[in-house]
N, C-alpha and C positions, 0 to 999 in steps of 0.2 A: 621403440613402440611400433606395433603393426599399424597399417592404415585403418583396419577395422577398429582397433582400440582407440586410435586417434580420433576417428569420426565419432565414436561413441562418447568419448570424453568431451568433445566439442559440443555434441548435442546436449549433454547434461549441463554444460556450462551455459549454453544459450537458453535452455529451459529455465535454469535458476535465475538468470538475469531477467528474462521476460516475466517471471513470476514475482520478482522483487518489488514491482510497482505496487503490489497489493498492500504491503505493510507500511507505505509511506506516511508521513506526518500530516497529510491533508486532514485527517480526522480531527486534529486539534482545532481546525477552523470551525468545526461543528460542536465544540464542547458545550457552549451555552444552550444550543438547541437540544443536544442529548440530555443535558442536566435537567432542562425544563420538562422533558418528556420521560425522565427517569429511565433512560435507556441503559441497560446493563450489558447487553450482548448484541452484536451485529454480525450476521452471517452473510457472506458474499459468495455468489455463484456466478459463473460465466456461462452464458447460453450462446451457442453458435447457430447461425442460420444458413440455409441453402434453399434457393428458390422460394424465399419468403417463409420457409418453414423451419421451426426449431429442430435441429438434428442432433444436438449434443449439449449436455449440461455437466459441468465439472465444478467441484468445490475450489474456491480461490483462497478464502481466509475467514477466520473467526476472530473478531475483536471484542475485548472486554473493557468496560469503562467504570471509573469510580463515580461517586455521587456528584462530582463536579463535571461529569461528562468527558473526562480526559481518558485517553486510551492507556491502560495499564498492562495489558497483555494482548499479544497477537499470535495466532497460530497460522502459519503459511503452508500451502500445499503445492505439490507438483501438479502439472496438468492432468496426470492420471489419478489424482485424488490421494496420493501418499503424502504423509506429513513431511515437510521439508525443514521447517524452522520454527522456533519458539522465541518470541521477543518479549521483554519486560521493560517497563518504563516507570520511573519514580520522579516525583515533583516536590518542590519546596512549598511553603505556605503561600507564596505569591503566585504559584502556578508554573514556575520555571522548571523545565525538565532538568534534573540534576543527575540522572543515571539512566543508562540504556544498555541492555545486555541482549545477547543472542546465543542460542544453542542450536546447533545444526546437525543434520544427519551426516554431513561431510566430516565432522570432527567428533563423532560418537557422543553428541549431545553434551559436550563440555561447555559450560557457560563462559562467554567471552564479553568483556566490557568494551564498549565503544568509548573513544576519546571524544568528548563533546567540546565544540567551540561555539561561541555566541557572538551576536552583534550587540550594539549598544542598548538595544531594547530587550535583551535577554532571550532572543529567539535563537534556536539552534541553526547554525549556518553550515556545520560540518559534523559528520560522524565518521570515525575512522577506527579500524581495528589495529591493535598493536602487531598482530601477526597475520600472515596471509593464510586463508583457508581455501583449499582446492575448490574450484567451481563456484566461488562466491566473490562478490565485489569487496575491494579493500577499503574504499572511501566513498562517502556519499555527501554531496553538498546541496544546499537549498538556496533559492532566491525567493524574495517576497515582493508583493505589490506595495504601493504606497498606503493601501488600506490594511496592511499587516497581514495579508492573506498569502498562503503558499502559492507561488506562481510556477515554479519548476524545480526539478531535482535532477542531479547528475550522478552517475556511478562511474568510478575509476578503478582500473586494475592495479596490480602491484607496481607496475612501472609508471603509474600516473596517467596512463592513457584513458581518454574518455570512452566508455563502453556503451552507455545508454544515456539519453537525454529525454526526459518526459516533461510535458507541459501540463499544468494543472489549471485549465481554463474554466472549469466548472465552478459555479459560485458556492459560497459556504452555506447559503440558505436560500431556498426557493419557496415562495409563498404558494399555497395551493392553487391560487388563480393563475400562477405562472407555468402550469403544466404545458409541455411542448412535446414534439416528436422525439426530442433528445432526452428530456428528463421528465419522469413521472413521479409525483409525490403523493403521499397519503394524506389523510385528514389532519395529521399532526404536523405536516410540513416536512416529513422525512422522505428523502429520496428512496424510492423502492425499485426504480428501473432507470438505468443509464444506457441509452441505446447509442451505438456507433454507426453512423450513416455513411455508406460508401459514396464514391463519386457518381454512381448510377442512381443515387437516391434511395437505395435499398439498405435494410438493416443487415450489417455483416455479423455483428455480435452484440450482446447486451450484458451488463452487470446487473444482477438481481439481488436486492437486499431484503433480508428479513430481520426484524428487531424483536428483542425480548426485554421485558421490563421487570 
């Protein structure tokens, strides 16, 4: 493989790994809030800033929810706005996730089932593909807080090496009175803006959320 092709493949792989945070299971922590507000769709866009001015906006993902506020479908996009993946989720009557599938641009949109593993409380602690798909993670694991909220997730490659670790330190629900520089919520208590503040105290980027009912 030429150096140019290798660099291109690496760039694609890094792009997909960075985008993968968008479809994580943190949305399940918001299920009761979404159900109470009859949220059917949530659109997420990323806005980047330079010199305190918004300079770029890209689509991150579109999530669909059932009447119980649980995520049932997620469309994930590359940074350039091209669709990268489609995820589907199914649950039993108790709310436990019993099926999770993904269709990717990397495998010509052939649906693949994740192998799900759970803890004693029925929470998903691991999702893994039976086969390796180019430019995509092989296994994903989750850790939770004592309050049963998603705390962090980790992605592993085909050799079991840790590729990405993300921390989910934002709360599952913020009251309107709890607006801050980091999180802005609407009158329904739904987060509409999640700002990421740099060490200089400036906004580097923000995730903007739109809801449909």
